[in-house]
N, C-alpha and C positions, 0 to 999 in steps of 0.2 A: 411112732409117730419123732420123724422132726422137726417143725417149727418155728420159726424164728422170724418174727413180729419185726419190721423196718422201721427208724424208725422211729417215733412219739404213739406207737400205736402197742396193745396189745393183745392176748388170747386171753380169754374166758371160756373158765364152762359153768351154764345156769348151776346153779342150787336152787335143786325142787322143794316146792314144798313140804308138811305132811297133812299125807293124806287125813287123817279125823282133825278136826278142828275142838277146840274148848268146849263146844255143850255134847259130843260126841257124834256128831253130822257127817257123817262119812260126802266130801265135795266131788262128784262125778268129774272124768278128765276135761271133757266138755264144756263146765263152767269154771272155771279152771284159770286162771290170768297167767299168765306167763311169769317166771318173778325174774324182780329186781335187783336180785341179791347175788353176786357169782364168787367166782370163784380164780385166782389170775393163774393160769398156766406157763405164759415166757411172754417175758415184755422183753417191748426191742431197745435201744441202745440210747435214746433217747435224737431229741430236738436238735437241726445244727441251725443256731444262732447267725444272724443278719453280721456278726464280727465271724463266725467263721469258727468258732468255738459250741464243745455241741454240749446242752440241758442235758443233764440228769434228767433219768423219770423218779415223780415220787413214788409211783409204786411197782413193786414185787415180783417178783413168782411164789406163791400164800399165802396174795396176806386177798384178804376176802373183802367185797366192795359191792356197794349200792352204784347204780347209769337207767338211766334214764328210760321210760319202757320202751322208747323204740330207738335205742343208740344199737348202734356196732350194726353188721352185716353180718347175719346168720351165717355162716357155714359147715361141709360135713366131711368128717375125715377121719377113717377106718369105723364109719355106720356108728362116729362118734359126733355130737351137736357141737360149736361152739359160736363166738362171737368175736370178730373181730373189731374193735374201735381203737381212736383219738382216745390219751391222756381225758386231752379234757372236759372228754365225754362221763368220764365217772361223778360221780354227785360227792364220792365219803369213801375211806376208808371203813372197815367197819374191825373194830378193838379187837 
């Protein structure tokens, strides 16, 4: 796979939740919500400002991030699901 996001966009792979919760209850796939945590796979070079300068992104490949439930656009590459979203849709970087 060779995907390079443009401008201030990032390519994100969702991090799936565990099957079993603390009480030992197994949650079926139909009852699960889509995870709002992911790992940045690739990041664009940054947004061009009004003065023509390139503003670098705060995230880089390998960062774990939190994003909104309905953020980004879902795409499928080589039977793997990813999200492409703008940097401003990212809520936080997880330590």
